[in-house]
C-alpha positions as CSV (number, residue, x, y, z in Angstrom):
1,X,7.9,3.9,13.7
2,X,7.4,6.8,11.3
3,X,5.0,7.0,8.4
4,X,7.8,6.6,5.9
5,X,9.3,3.6,7.6
6,X,5.9,1.9,7.7
7,X,5.3,2.6,4.0
8,X,8.7,1.3,3.1
9,X,8.2,-1.8,5.2
10,X,4.9,-2.4,3.5
11,X,6.4,-2.0,0.0
12,X,9.4,-4.2,0.9
13,X,7.0,-6.9,2.1
14,X,4.9,-6.8,-1.0
15,X,8.0,-6.9,-3.2
16,X,9.3,-9.9,-1.3
17,X,5.9,-11.6,-1.9
18,X,6.1,-10.7,-5.5
19,X,9.7,-12.0,-5.9
20,X,8.8,-15.2,-4.1
21,X,5.7,-15.7,-6.3
22,X,7.8,-14.9,-9.4
23,X,10.5,-17.4,-8.4
24,X,7.8,-20.1,-7.9
25,X,6.0,-19.4,-11.1
26,X,8.9,-18.3,-13.2
27,X,7.1,-15.1,-14.2
28,X,8.8,-12.3,-12.2
29,X,7.3,-9.5,-14.3
30,X,3.7,-10.5,-13.9
31,X,4.1,-11.2,-10.3
32,X,5.7,-7.8,-9.5
33,X,3.1,-6.1,-11.7
34,X,0.3,-7.7,-9.6
35,X,2.0,-6.8,-6.3
36,X,2.7,-3.2,-7.3
37,X,-0.9,-2.8,-8.6
38,X,-2.1,-3.9,-5.1
39,X,0.2,-1.3,-3.5
40,X,-1.1,1.4,-5.8
41,X,-4.7,0.5,-5.1
42,X,-4.0,0.6,-1.3
43,X,-2.6,4.2,-1.8
44,X,-5.6,5.2,-3.8
45,X,-8.0,4.0,-1.1
46,X,-6.0,5.9,1.5
47,X,-5.9,9.1,-0.6
48,X,-9.7,8.9,-1.1
49,X,-10.3,8.5,2.6
50,X,-7.9,11.5,3.3
51,X,-9.7,13.5,0.6
52,X,-13.1,12.8,2.2
53,X,-11.8,13.6,5.7
54,X,-10.3,16.9,4.4
55,X,-13.8,18.2,3.7
56,X,-14.8,17.8,7.4
57,X,-11.5,17.9,9.3
58,X,-13.0,18.3,12.8
59,X,-13.6,14.6,13.1
60,X,-11.0,11.8,13.3
61,X,-9.8,10.5,9.9
62,X,-11.0,7.1,8.8
63,X,-8.1,5.1,7.6
64,X,-7.2,1.4,7.4
65,X,-3.5,1.6,8.1
66,X,-3.6,4.0,11.1
67,X,-0.8,6.0,9.7
68,X,-2.2,9.4,10.5
């Protein structure tokens, strides 16, 4: 599975959770906002790890999703 497929699968899963939470609570907007905020935070963490790794690229990158 490629990087793009994994990211799309992760985003689709989070959106499904957000839509389910929105259906249960009746607040789709807030539920999707929370889920998309979590996705953005995950991306920020990965970018910071990539940025830190780029300063010393001879070692293996430290990431939580093993996408590299």
